[in-house]
C-alpha positions in Angstrom: -91.9 79.7 49.3 -88.9 81.2 47.3 -88.2 78.3 45.5 -85.7 79.0 42.4 -84.2 81.9 40.4 -83.7 84.8 41.2 -81.8 85.0 43.9 -81.9 82.0 44.9 -83.6 78.4 45.0 -84.0 78.3 48.5 -84.5 80.8 51.4 -83.1 80.6 55.0 -86.5 81.8 56.3 -88.0 78.4 54.5 -84.8 76.7 56.2 -85.8 77.7 59.9 -89.6 77.9 60.1 -88.8 74.3 58.5 -88.3 72.8 62.0 -91.3 73.2 63.5 -93.4 72.0 60.8 -91.7 68.8 59.9 -92.7 68.0 63.8 -96.2 69.1 63.4 -96.2 67.0 60.0 -94.7 64.3 61.6 -97.3 64.1 64.5 -100.2 64.5 62.4 -99.2 61.8 60.0 -98.1 59.4 62.6 -101.8 59.8 63.8 -103.2 59.4 60.4 -101.6 56.1 59.6 -102.3 54.6 63.3 -106.1 54.8 62.3 -106.0 53.9 59.1 -103.6 50.7 59.7 -106.1 49.5 62.4 -109.0 50.1 59.8 -107.9 48.2 57.2 -105.8 45.5 59.6 -103.2 44.9 57.6 -100.7 47.5 58.1 -100.9 48.9 54.8 -100.6 52.5 55.5 -97.7 54.5 54.3 -96.2 55.4 57.1 -92.4 56.4 58.7 -90.4 53.5 60.9 -89.7 54.3 64.4 -85.8 54.0 63.1 -84.9 54.6 59.7 -85.1 51.5 57.5 -81.7 49.8 56.4 -81.0 49.8 52.7 -81.7 47.0 50.3 -79.0 46.2 48.2 -80.4 44.1 44.5 -78.7 41.4 42.5 -76.4 43.5 40.0 -77.3 43.0 36.3 -74.8 40.8 34.8 -71.4 41.5 32.8 -72.7 45.3 32.9 -69.5 47.9 32.4 -69.4 51.0 34.6 -70.1 53.2 32.0 -73.2 51.2 30.9 -76.9 52.4 31.1 -77.5 50.3 34.4 -79.8 47.7 34.1 -80.6 46.6 37.7 -82.7 43.8 39.1 -84.7 43.8 42.0 -84.9 41.4 44.7 -88.1 40.8 46.3 -88.2 42.1 49.8 -88.4 40.1 53.1 -91.3 41.7 54.1 -94.7 43.1 52.4 -95.3 46.0 54.6 -94.7 49.5 52.0 -92.9 52.6 54.7 -92.0 55.8 53.8 -87.8 55.6 52.8 -87.7 59.8 51.6 -89.9 62.7 51.2 -89.5 65.9 50.0 -92.1 68.7 50.5 -92.9 72.0 50.8 -96.1 74.0 53.1 -95.4 77.2 52.1 -96.3 78.0 48.6 -98.1 81.0 48.3 -101.0 80.9 46.1 -100.1 81.0 42.5 -96.7 79.7 42.9 -95.1 77.6 40.2 -92.0 76.2 39.6 -90.5 73.5 37.2 -88.9 70.8 38.7 -88.1 68.5 35.8 -85.8 64.6 36.4 -86.1 62.3 38.9 -83.2 59.9 39.1 -82.3 57.3 42.4 -79.5 55.6 43.6 -79.0 53.2 46.6 -78.4 56.7 48.8 -79.9 59.8 47.1 -83.0 60.7 45.3 -82.0 63.6 42.9 -84.5 66.1 41.5 -84.3 69.4 39.4 -85.6 72.4 40.4 -85.7 75.2 37.7 -81.4 76.0 37.3 -80.5 73.6 40.3 -80.3 69.4 40.9 -80.6 68.7 44.7 -80.1 65.1 46.2 -82.2 63.9 49.1 -80.6 61.2 51.5 -82.7 58.4 52.1 -84.7 57.9 55.5 -85.0 61.8 55.5 -88.4 63.9 55.9 -86.8 66.9 53.4 -87.9 70.2 52.6 -86.4 73.4 52.3 -82.6 73.4 53.6 -82.5 69.5 54.2 -80.4 68.4 51.2 -77.6 66.3 51.1 -76.1 68.1 48.0 -77.4 70.9 45.5 -75.7 71.7 42.2 -76.4 75.0 40.4 -76.3 75.3 36.8 -75.4 77.9 34.6 -79.5 78.1 33.8 -83.0 76.4 34.0 -82.5 72.6 32.9 -84.2 72.5 29.7 -83.4 68.8 28.9 -82.9 65.3 30.9 -83.0 61.7 30.2 -84.3 58.6 32.6 -81.0 56.9 31.5 -78.5 56.6 34.8 -75.2 55.2 34.7 -73.6 52.0 36.3 -71.5 54.4 38.6 -75.1 56.4 38.8 -74.1 59.4 36.4 -77.1 61.4 34.1 -76.9 64.1 31.8 -79.3 67.2 31.6 -79.5 70.1 29.3 -79.6 73.8 30.8 -79.8 77.3 29.0 -76.7 79.7 28.8 -78.4 82.5 31.6 -81.4 82.4 33.4 -83.2 83.7 30.9 -85.8 81.8 30.3 -86.1 82.9 26.4 -82.0 81.7 26.4 -80.7 79.2 24.0 -80.1 75.6 25.4 -76.9 75.0 24.9 -75.5 73.5 27.6 -74.6 69.9 28.6 -73.6 68.7 32.2 -72.7 65.5 33.2 -73.4 64.7 37.0 -72.7 62.4 39.8 -76.1 61.3 41.6 -74.3 60.1 44.9 -72.6 63.3 45.5 -73.8 66.4 43.2 -70.3 67.1 42.0 -70.3 68.3 38.2 -68.1 66.0 36.3 -68.1 67.9 33.6 -70.3 70.2 31.0 -69.8 71.6 27.6 -71.6 73.5 24.7 -73.2 72.4 21.9 -74.2 74.0 18.2 -78.1 75.3 18.1 -80.4 75.0 14.9 -83.9 76.5 13.8 -86.6 74.4 12.6 -85.0 73.2 9.5 -83.6 76.5 8.9 -80.2 76.7 10.0 -79.0 78.7 12.8 -81.8 80.8 14.6 -81.9 84.2 14.7 -83.6 84.4 17.7 -84.7 81.7 20.8 -87.9 81.2 19.8 -87.1 79.7 16.8 -84.4 77.2 18.2 -85.0 73.4 17.5 -85.7 72.0 20.8 -82.6 69.5 22.0 -82.4 66.2 23.2 -80.4 64.4 25.4 -79.5 60.5 26.3 -77.4 57.7 27.5 -75.8 54.7 25.8 -72.4 52.7 26.4 -69.6 55.3 27.4 -71.6 58.1 25.4 -73.9 61.4 26.2 -75.6 61.7 23.0 -76.9 64.9 22.2 -79.5 66.3 19.3 -79.6 69.7 18.3 -81.9 70.0 15.1 -78.8 70.2 12.4 -76.9 67.3 14.2 -76.0 64.5 17.0 -73.3 65.2 19.0 -71.4 62.4 21.0 -69.8 63.2 24.6 -67.0 61.3 26.2 -68.7 60.0 29.4 -65.2 60.0 31.5 -64.2 63.1 30.1 -66.7 65.4 28.0 -64.8 65.4 25.1 -66.7 65.5 21.9 -66.1 62.1 20.3 -67.9 62.5 17.1 -70.8 65.0 15.1 -73.3 62.9 12.9 -74.9 65.3 10.6 -78.6 65.5 10.2 -78.2 66.3 6.3 -80.5 67.1 3.3 -84.2 68.0 4.4 -84.1 66.4 7.9 -83.8 67.6 11.7 -82.0 65.4 14.2 -85.4 65.5 16.8 -84.5 63.3 19.3 -82.6 60.0 20.2 -83.4 57.2 22.4 -80.5 55.4 24.5 -79.9 52.4 26.7 -78.2 49.4 24.9 -77.6 51.1 21.5 -78.3 54.7 20.1 -81.3 55.2 17.6 -81.9 58.9 16.5 -84.7 60.1 15.1 -84.7 63.0 12.1 -87.7 65.0 11.3 -87.7 65.8 7.5 -89.6 68.0 5.2 -90.6 68.8 1.7 -88.7 71.7 -0.1 -91.4 73.7 -0.9 -93.8 73.0 1.7 -93.8 74.5 5.8 -92.3 72.6 8.5 -96.0 71.6 9.4 -96.8 70.2 6.5 -95.7 67.2 4.2 -93.2 66.4 7.2 -91.9 62.3 7.4 -89.7 60.6 9.8 -86.7 58.4 9.5 -85.2 56.6 12.7 -81.5 55.8 12.5 -79.3 53.2 14.2 -76.2 54.7 15.0 -72.5 53.4 15.8 -72.1 55.1 19.5 -68.2 54.7 18.9 -68.2 56.5 16.1 -71.8 57.9 14.9 -71.7 55.9 11.7 -75.1 54.6 10.3 -76.1 51.2 11.0 -79.5 51.0 9.3 -82.6 53.4 8.7 -85.9 52.4 8.9 -88.8 55.0 7.3 -92.3 54.9 8.7 -95.4 55.1 6.2 -96.0 58.2 4.9 -98.8 59.9 6.9 -97.2 59.1 10.0 -97.5 62.2 12.3 -95.6 61.5 15.4 -92.6 58.7 15.9 -90.8 57.5 19.6 -88.6 55.5 20.6 -89.7 53.2 22.8 -86.4 51.1 23.0 -83.5 51.0 21.2 -82.4 47.4 21.4 -84.8 45.3 20.4 -85.7 48.6 18.3 -89.4 49.3 19.4 -91.1 51.9 18.1 -94.6 54.0 19.0 -95.9 55.9 16.2 -99.3 58.2 15.6 -101.1 57.8 12.4 -103.9 60.0 13.5 -104.4 63.5 15.3 -103.9 62.7 19.0 -101.8 60.0 20.7 -100.1 56.6 19.7 -101.6 54.2 17.1 -99.0 51.4 16.6 -96.2 49.5 18.4 -93.6 48.6 15.4 -91.0 46.0 16.2 -87.5 45.9 14.3 -84.8 43.9 14.2 -81.2 44.1 14.4 -81.0 45.2 11.3 -83.8 47.6 11.7 -85.8 45.4 9.2 -89.5 45.4 10.1 -90.8 43.0 12.5 -94.1 43.1 13.4 -96.8 46.1 14.5 -99.2 45.9 17.3 -102.2 48.1 16.5 -103.8 49.9 19.6 -107.3 49.3 18.1 -108.5 53.1 18.8 -107.7 53.2 21.8 -108.2 50.1 23.4 -105.0 49.2 24.2 -103.1 52.8 25.1 -99.3 53.7 24.7 -98.8 57.3 26.6 -95.8 58.7 25.7 -94.2 62.1 27.3 -95.6 65.2 25.4 -93.3 67.9 27.3 -92.3 70.5 24.2 -89.6 71.9 26.5 -88.1 68.9 27.7 -88.1 67.1 24.4 -87.5 62.9 25.4 -88.3 60.9 22.6 -87.4 57.9 24.1 -90.0 58.4 27.4 -93.1 56.5 26.8 -94.1 55.8 31.0 -97.0 53.4 29.9 -94.7 51.1 27.6 -92.0 48.2 28.8 -90.1 45.7 26.7 -88.5 42.8 27.4 -88.2 38.8 27.4 -89.5 39.4 23.9 -92.3 41.3 24.2 -93.7 44.8 24.3 -96.2 45.3 27.5 -98.8 48.0 27.2 -102.4 48.3 29.5 -105.8 48.3 28.6 -108.7 51.0 28.2 -109.3 51.9 31.9 -112.8 50.1 32.4 -115.4 51.3 35.1 -115.5 55.1 36.1 -113.1 57.0 38.8 -113.8 55.3 41.4 -114.6 51.5 40.7 -112.1 51.4 37.9 -110.3 48.4 36.5 -107.7 47.9 33.5 -105.2 44.6 32.8 -101.4 44.7 31.1 -100.8 42.2 28.3 -97.8 41.5 26.7 -97.0 41.1 23.0 -95.1 38.9 21.0 -92.4 41.4 19.3 -91.9 38.9 16.0 -95.6 38.2 15.4 -97.5 41.2 17.1 -99.6 38.5 18.9 -100.5 38.6 22.5 -98.8 36.5 24.4 -99.6 36.9 28.8 -102.7 39.3 30.2 -102.4 40.5 33.6 -105.5 41.7 35.4 -105.8 44.2 37.8 -108.9 43.0 39.7 -111.9 45.4 40.9 -111.1 49.1 42.0 -107.3 48.7 41.0 -105.2 49.7 38.1 -102.0 47.9 36.5 -98.9 50.7 35.2 -95.8 49.0 33.7 -92.6 50.2 35.2 -89.7 48.9 33.5 -88.0 45.4 33.6 -86.2 44.0 36.0 -84.4 41.1 34.4 -86.9 38.9 32.6 -89.3 40.0 34.7 -91.7 43.4 34.4 -92.3 45.6 37.9 -95.9 47.2 37.8 -97.5 49.5 40.1 -100.9 48.2 41.0 -102.7 51.6 42.0 -105.8 51.5 44.3 -108.6 53.4 42.1 -110.9 54.1 45.4 -107.9 55.1 47.4 -109.3 52.3 50.0 -107.6 49.1 48.7 -103.6 49.4 49.3 -101.7 50.3 46.4 -98.3 47.4 45.6 -95.3 46.9 44.0 -95.7 43.8 42.0 -93.7 41.6 39.7 -95.0 40.1 36.7 -93.9 36.8 34.7 -94.1 36.8 31.1 -93.7 33.3 31.2 -96.1 32.1 33.9 -98.2 35.0 34.0 -97.8 34.9 38.1 -98.1 38.2 40.2 -95.7 38.2 43.0 -96.0 41.7 45.3 -92.9 43.0 46.6 -94.6 45.8 49.2 -98.0 47.4 49.6 -98.8 50.8 51.2 -101.0 53.8 50.1 -101.4 57.2 50.5 -102.7 60.3 52.0 -104.7 63.0 49.6 -101.5 65.2 49.6 -99.7 62.3 47.7 -102.2 61.7 45.1 -101.0 64.0 43.0 -97.8 62.3 42.6 -99.6 58.8 41.1 -100.0 60.9 37.6 -98.0 59.7 34.4 -98.7 63.3 33.2 -97.4 65.2 36.3 -95.1 62.9 37.7 -92.2 60.7 37.1 -92.0 57.0 38.3 -88.7 55.1 39.2 -87.9 51.9 40.7 -84.4 51.6 41.8 -82.6 49.9 44.6 -85.4 48.0 46.4 -87.6 51.4 46.5 -90.5 53.0 44.3 -90.1 56.7 43.8 -92.5 59.4 43.0 -91.4 63.2 41.7 -93.6 65.9 40.7 -92.7 67.4 37.2 -93.7 70.9 38.7 -94.1 72.5 42.1 -97.5 74.2 42.3 -100.0 75.9 44.8 -103.6 76.4 42.9 -105.1 77.1 46.7 -106.1 80.7 47.7 -103.6 80.5 50.9 -100.9 78.7 51.4 -100.4 75.0 50.9 -98.1 71.8 52.0 -97.5 70.5 48.4 -95.2 67.0 48.6 -92.8 67.2 45.6 -91.0 63.6 45.8 -91.5 60.6 47.7 -90.0 57.0 48.0 -91.2 53.9 49.3 -89.6 50.7 50.3 -89.9 47.1 52.4 -90.1 48.0 56.3 -87.9 44.8 55.9 -85.0 46.0 53.9 -81.5 45.1 55.5 -77.9 46.0 54.8 -76.2 43.3 53.3 
């Protein structure tokens, strides 16, 4: 498999060979699906329908501007049988091959993925391999930053290096249309070291981050935060970090919240560091409010920008508290995680700074939703999702997974919480479900299961998960073959209801 620079992300040999591979895979998958579907007597095994499924369009979120970060409201599908909506795989990876695949985004037409220095788009309804892309966009160098946010117009931003050298500086931002793969604009931003000004070499560069809020692409680069106009890429404003602080990540969405890592003048960066969190005006960059976590906090993540919700770490490993703030940035409440009784997992990727990426936490309906610690073993496992009131920190609702299953929050859909019901024994089916924070009711959207080739896509540590336009997507963060011979690797997958209909 040839899957990244140099010389290209793709090779013609793999394109030609894939035609026969796809026929072989389709036949194998159909046979396995038929056997398991009969065994389950529920038709829950993931399968390709005889004809491509129609699109399903969810109800639009109310009063959203075209330059807002989208907040789609998903409709319950007409049927609860899950089928494949799209798949991307490679079956010619050599032993030891490994490629970076940062970012996963979806629209009603396209599943988009980052691969080294290239963004690709996969059309819904396709079982795709190398060469089957609807579009591909080559950047000037490897992707070095991404955001999960997408605008109402289906656009997002990534950061990339200034050439193909992995040690080069990460100093470019690109704004991309996900439907057609068009590069809308790109810009170059400054570089900064860890409190040392402009670095002498790439190894000392402060890791930059990128996020989206209304009409603005915001980039943190250590020495400050740059805001670019979504429509033209013009620099709107630059907010300098100031003092002994670095701008070290931002949270977007409805608002803009920037994290600052600060240090003492007479101490190294690794000692005596503190944090500040500032709410900025996306129009001007002016500071609206400042919140300083307690001394001794070793990490701060921005779970939500509006309402402002932070995940902080007072210990050596992992998140220990969730803190809610009001619209003025003043403290509201704390949800202690009780030494691991509750779990808040945030991205710990060093290369792709995402201060607002906590995939096991969701905020909405006046609550923050967390999972409990898993109970049982790897096969017979269970947990629950708990909603905590943002005003008091007290628990409100509890959703139990039941035996041999795990519940994972995905995102809010209006005032409902979308969650993945994952089978821990791989016998009972998985499901995309909606949880009602007011009543405690659980509503299934569709059921599905995966053969072993797709199990790696369920990991929060190694894969991204997206719900969009009635579909559930999984995407690997790396393409890797750890076997002795060539391997077939699932890289991305979409699931939808078999009853999806065009409007």
